[in-house]
C-alpha positions in Angstrom: -0.1 0.2 -0.3 1.1 3.2 -1.0 1.4 5.7 2.0 1.9 9.3 1.9 4.8 11.0 4.1 5.2 14.1 5.3 9.1 14.8 5.6 11.5 17.1 7.8 14.7 17.2 6.9 18.0 18.7 5.9 20.0 18.7 2.2 23.0 15.3 2.9 23.6 12.6 1.3 21.5 10.5 3.6 18.3 11.9 3.8 18.3 12.1 -0.3 19.0 8.7 -0.3 15.9 7.9 1.7 14.0 10.2 0.2 14.9 8.8 -2.9 13.8 5.0 -1.6 10.8 6.1 -0.5 9.8 7.6 -4.3 11.6 4.9 -5.9 9.1 2.3 -3.8 5.8 3.5 -5.2 5.0 6.0 -1.8 4.6 9.8 -1.9 5.8 13.2 -0.5 3.4 16.0 0.7 6.0 18.0 1.8 9.1 18.7 2.7 9.8 20.7 6.0 13.4 22.1 6.1 14.7 24.3 9.2 15.1 28.3 8.3 18.4 29.9 8.4 20.3 27.4 6.6 20.7 28.5 3.6 24.1 27.2 3.1 22.9 24.1 2.8 20.8 24.4 -0.2 23.1 26.8 -1.7 25.6 23.5 -1.4 22.8 21.1 -2.5 22.3 23.3 -5.5 26.4 23.1 -5.9 26.0 19.1 -5.6 23.5 19.3 -8.4 25.7 20.2 -10.9 28.3 17.6 -11.0 26.5 14.6 -9.2 22.2 15.6 -9.9 21.1 12.1 -8.1 22.4 13.2 -4.6 20.3 16.6 -4.7 17.8 16.4 -2.6 16.3 19.5 -3.6 16.4 19.2 -7.6 14.8 15.3 -6.3 12.2 17.4 -4.6 11.4 19.4 -7.2 11.7 16.6 -9.7 9.2 15.4 -8.3 6.5 18.2 -7.2 7.3 18.2 -3.6 6.9 21.5 -1.9 10.3 23.0 0.2 8.8 24.7 3.3 11.4 26.8 6.0 9.9 26.5 8.8 10.7 28.3 12.4 11.9 25.8 16.1 8.4 23.5 15.9 8.3 23.7 19.8 7.3 27.6 19.6 5.8 27.2 15.8 1.8 28.4 16.5 0.6 26.7 12.9 2.6 24.1 12.5 0.1 21.3 14.2 -2.2 22.6 12.0 -0.1 22.8 8.8 1.0 19.0 9.6 -2.4 18.1 10.6 -3.5 19.9 6.6 -0.9 18.0 5.1 -2.9 15.1 5.5 -0.1 12.4 5.6 -0.2 9.0 7.0 3.6 9.0 8.2 6.0 12.0 9.7 9.8 10.6 8.2 12.2 12.4 9.8 16.1 12.8 9.0 18.5 15.0 10.2 15.7 17.4 11.0 17.3 20.4 13.1 14.8 20.9 15.6 12.9 18.2 18.7 9.5 17.6 17.4 6.8 18.5 20.0 4.4 16.3 21.5 1.7 17.4 19.9 2.8 17.2 16.7 3.6 13.7 17.5 0.3 13.1 18.4 -1.0 13.9 14.9 1.3 10.5 14.3 0.9 8.1 16.7 3.0 5.1 16.7 3.5 6.4 12.7 6.2 9.3 13.3 10.2 7.5 12.5 13.5 9.3 12.4 16.7 8.3 11.1 19.6 8.7 13.8 23.6 8.2 12.4 24.5 6.0 15.4 23.4 2.5 16.7 21.1 4.0 19.3 20.8 4.0 22.2 24.3 5.5 22.0 25.5 8.5 20.8 22.1 10.0 20.9 22.1 14.4 20.5 23.0 16.7 17.6 26.2 15.2 17.2 26.4 11.3 17.3 29.7 11.0 14.5 31.7 13.6 16.5 31.4 12.2 19.4 32.3 9.3 18.1 35.0 10.2 17.2 36.5 11.6 20.5 35.7 8.5 22.1 37.0 6.2 19.7 33.8 4.6 19.2 33.6 3.2 15.7 31.5 0.0 16.7 28.8 2.5 17.0 29.2 3.6 14.1 25.7 3.1 11.3 22.0 4.0 11.4 19.0 3.9 13.2 15.3 4.5 12.7 13.4 4.5 15.2 10.1 5.7 16.6 10.4 9.4 17.4 9.2 10.5 20.9 8.6 13.5 23.4 13.0 12.4 24.8 15.1 13.2 22.1 16.1 9.7 20.3 14.7 7.5 22.7 12.4 5.8 20.8 12.1 2.3 20.2 14.0 1.0 17.6 12.1 -0.6 14.5 15.8 -1.4 12.9 19.5 -0.2 12.7 22.6 -1.1 10.5 26.1 -0.5 11.3 28.8 0.8 9.1 32.4 1.0 9.0 33.9 3.9 10.5 36.0 5.9 9.6 36.4 5.3 5.3 36.6 7.9 2.7 33.2 6.3 1.7 31.1 6.7 5.6 29.2 9.5 4.0 27.9 7.1 1.2 27.9 4.1 3.1 26.3 5.7 5.5 23.2 6.9 3.6 23.2 3.8 1.3 22.7 1.8 4.6 19.8 4.6 5.7 17.8 3.5 2.1 18.1 0.0 3.2 16.1 1.0 6.3 13.6 2.7 4.5 11.0 -0.6 3.8 11.7 -1.3 7.3 8.8 1.7 7.5 5.8 -0.5 6.2 6.6 -3.6 7.2 6.8 -2.2 10.9 3.1 -0.4 9.3 1.9 -3.8 8.1 3.3 -5.4 12.0 5.7 -7.8 10.1 8.5 -6.8 12.3 8.0 -5.1 16.0 10.2 -2.3 17.6 12.5 -2.4 21.0 12.8 -0.6 23.1 15.7 1.1 23.5 17.7 0.1 26.5 18.6 2.7 29.2 21.1 1.4 30.8 23.5 1.5 27.8 22.1 5.1 26.7 24.9 8.1 26.1 24.2 12.3 25.3 27.0 14.1 24.2 27.3 17.5 22.4 30.5 18.5 20.4 31.6 21.6 19.6 34.6 20.7 16.5 35.1 24.1 16.6 36.6 24.2 19.9 37.4 19.9 20.7 38.9 18.6 17.6 42.3 19.2 18.6 45.4 17.5 18.2 47.3 17.8 21.9 50.8 17.0 23.8 49.0 14.7 26.3 47.2 12.4 23.9 49.4 9.3 22.4 50.4 8.8 19.0 47.6 6.3 18.1 44.8 9.0 19.1 46.3 11.8 17.4 46.8 9.5 13.9 42.4 7.9 14.5 42.2 12.0 15.0 43.9 12.5 11.6 42.1 10.1 10.1 38.5 11.1 11.4 38.4 14.1 12.1 38.5 15.6 8.5 36.0 14.3 7.5 34.2 17.2 9.7 36.6 19.4 11.2 40.4 19.4 10.1 42.0 19.1 14.1 43.7 22.2 15.4 47.2 22.1 16.5 47.3 22.9 19.6 51.5 23.4 20.0 50.9 25.7 16.4 48.5 27.7 16.6 46.4 28.6 13.8 47.8 24.8 12.0 44.9 22.3 11.3 45.9 19.0 10.1 45.0 16.8 7.8 46.7 13.1 7.9 48.8 11.3 10.1 52.5 10.7 8.2 54.5 8.5 11.1 56.2 8.1 14.4 59.1 9.5 14.4 60.1 8.2 17.7 60.8 8.9 21.2 59.5 11.9 22.7 62.5 14.9 22.1 61.7 17.9 23.7 62.5 19.8 21.5 59.7 22.4 20.3 56.8 21.7 17.2 57.8 22.0 14.0 56.1 23.0 10.8 56.6 22.7 7.0 55.3 23.7 4.5 53.1 20.4 4.1 53.7 18.7 7.5 54.8 19.4 11.6 56.3 17.6 14.2 55.9 17.8 17.7 56.2 14.9 21.0 52.5 13.4 21.7 52.7 12.1 25.2 54.5 8.9 23.9 56.2 9.4 21.0 57.0 12.4 18.3 54.6 12.3 15.5 54.8 13.9 12.0 51.2 14.8 11.0 50.3 17.0 7.5 49.8 20.0 7.5 46.2 21.8 6.0 47.0 24.0 3.0 45.6 26.6 1.5 42.4 25.7 -0.4 42.1 21.9 0.9 38.2 22.3 1.7 37.6 23.3 -1.0 39.6 20.6 -3.0 37.9 17.8 -0.5 35.0 18.8 -1.4 35.3 18.4 -4.5 36.9 15.6 -4.3 33.6 14.4 -2.0 31.1 15.6 -5.9 33.1 12.8 -7.4 33.1 10.7 -5.7 29.3 11.2 -5.4 28.7 11.3 -9.4 30.3 8.1 -9.7 28.1 6.2 -6.9 24.1 5.9 -7.7 21.9 7.2 -4.8 19.9 3.5 -4.3 23.0 0.4 -3.7 20.9 -2.1 -5.0 16.7 -3.1 -6.0 13.6 -0.9 -4.5 11.1 -4.2 -2.8 
């Protein structure tokens, strides 16, 4: 049976893949609500559409005739419940939405409001799960969870979840494909073919990370931790080198030997400094690196289909 969804989300690979799977499976979207004040995200999506159109969320919504509506914070928006009701949707689906959905709006969709969350819940609830996993080196919590929305953030019963290897160069694609593969669990759950399971609160965690403040390399970290951060952190933000103000690392080169006590030394492309247990060399960010990295990501998406396998 075809379903109609009210979608809440933002433009990035996982929501794009979820929307693509939902539409390809014969379902409909009444409207796509996105948080106001993030035009830079949609500008990025338009640039992506020129290189890898299959991954552009805005382009897919337009081609399907789905209205994209910028909305204020839902909890303080007096029209939220009325407009959600008028959408005439069977289900509410959230994918990387910026705001908490208030209980009054959830009441319109009892047992029919779902969220895609980029961690294996109940670990790493909240808005920055992957960033928190990076700080904790918790690769075993990487993945995607489809769960029922609840008044408490990311605390609803789990419908389905899938592990995703992290870190890896294609993490955003692997996560997006995993999210898309969970879309079919929504009609299966509604038809009673699968059951949701409550989250284990004894394993729950909530960490809010500010990469600009927390993504750093410092002399009190081990060489292994520095190597991990150099691999994983540039996925969001290149870590700052505390001993070299204004310099950021984009890769780990090698261990140079025991700590020498010598001051840190920066060259054109690399820097050496003492870690807690070894002296290390890291690769430095250079001018234009972020732009180059963005286009490298775009070209990777260009060569990759948005859906990994046939729709069922």
